N, C-alpha and C positions, 0 to 999 in steps of 0.2 A: 503494500500500498505506500502512499506517497503522502507527504506531508510539506509545510513550506519551511524553509530554511533562511534566515535573514543574516547576512552577513554585511559587515563595515567595512569600507574600503578604507586604506590609509589616509585620503583625504577627508574622511568623515561620512561621506555618500554611504546610502544603505540600498545593498542589491538582495532580491529574493529570489531563491533559486527554487526548485524542485527536489526533492532528497526523499530516501526510503523513509517511512513513518517511524519503524521502529529501530534504525541507525543510532549507534552509540554516539557520544560526543557532542550531542546538543542540549541545552535547556529550554523546555517548552516555557515559552511567555504568553500564548494567547490561542484560545479555542474558538472557530466560528463556524459555522454551520457544519462540524465535523471535521474540517480542515485546521491540521495544529498549526502553530506557527514556532518554530523554534530559534532561539539567536546561537549561532556559533561562537565559538571560541576566541576564531581565530580570525584574521581580516581576509576579507576576499582575495587584494593582492597577496598575502600569504599564502592562503589555498592555492593559486596558479603558479607559484612560484616554480613548481616541477613541470609543468607544461611548458613553461617560458624556456626553462633548462634544456627539454627536449625539441624545442624549436631550434633553439641556438645550435644545438649539437647535429642536428638533421641538415640545417643549413651549410653549417661548416664543410658537413660529408658531400654535398652538392657542389657548392662553389668550390672547393679544392680539387686537385685532381685532374684527371684530362678532360674531362667534359666542357670545364669552362662556359656553363650558359650565361646567356645576357640576365635571363630572371629566370628566379626559382619559388615556385609557391608552393606552399606547403598546408594542408589542411588536415585539423585534427577532429575527433568527434570528441568533445571535453564533456567530461560527466564530474557534477560534483557530490562530494560525499561528506557526510560529518566527521568520519573517522581519517578518512586520508586528505581530505580536500579536492581539488581537482586530480582527475584520473583521466587517461587516454580511454573514451568509450569502445564497447566493442560494437562492431556489426556483426551481426550473424554471431558466429565463433570467433573470429579473430579481434584484434586491434583495429581501430581505423585509423587511417593515415592515407591521405591522398597528396604524391607529389607531381607537379608540371614545372618541367624545365623548357625555356624557351630561347630560340637564340634568333637575334635582329636580322634581317636581309643585310648582305654584305658583311656579317660578320664571320668570325672563323665557324665552319659549319661542325658540326658534332662529328667525331670520329665514327667511321665505319667500319662495321666487324670486317674479320679478316676472311677472305673467301675461303671455302673449306676445300682441302687437299684431297684430290682424286686418289 
């Protein structure tokens, strides 16, 4: 079952997200029409730090090396939990991560795979 979790950002703003109702690590602060509102013990910014580190690591992998793309887009499915903060959400059975690399016209083309030996 789902409940609402209230996070505060480092700048003091409030962010409300949907989490599992019976997850540990939250303090119940209100109940309205059967929906629980809980307050997290950590800030929203702190909850997202692991996702930021994962994005930085993934970008470093695709920017370095032989591919040298002009643009890199990385998409994470993010799930907020009371206990772990932000986690990469699963899509079906696997973790959700989409990577898109792009090269501008006139830039160095991406390396081509070597032809198969006969």
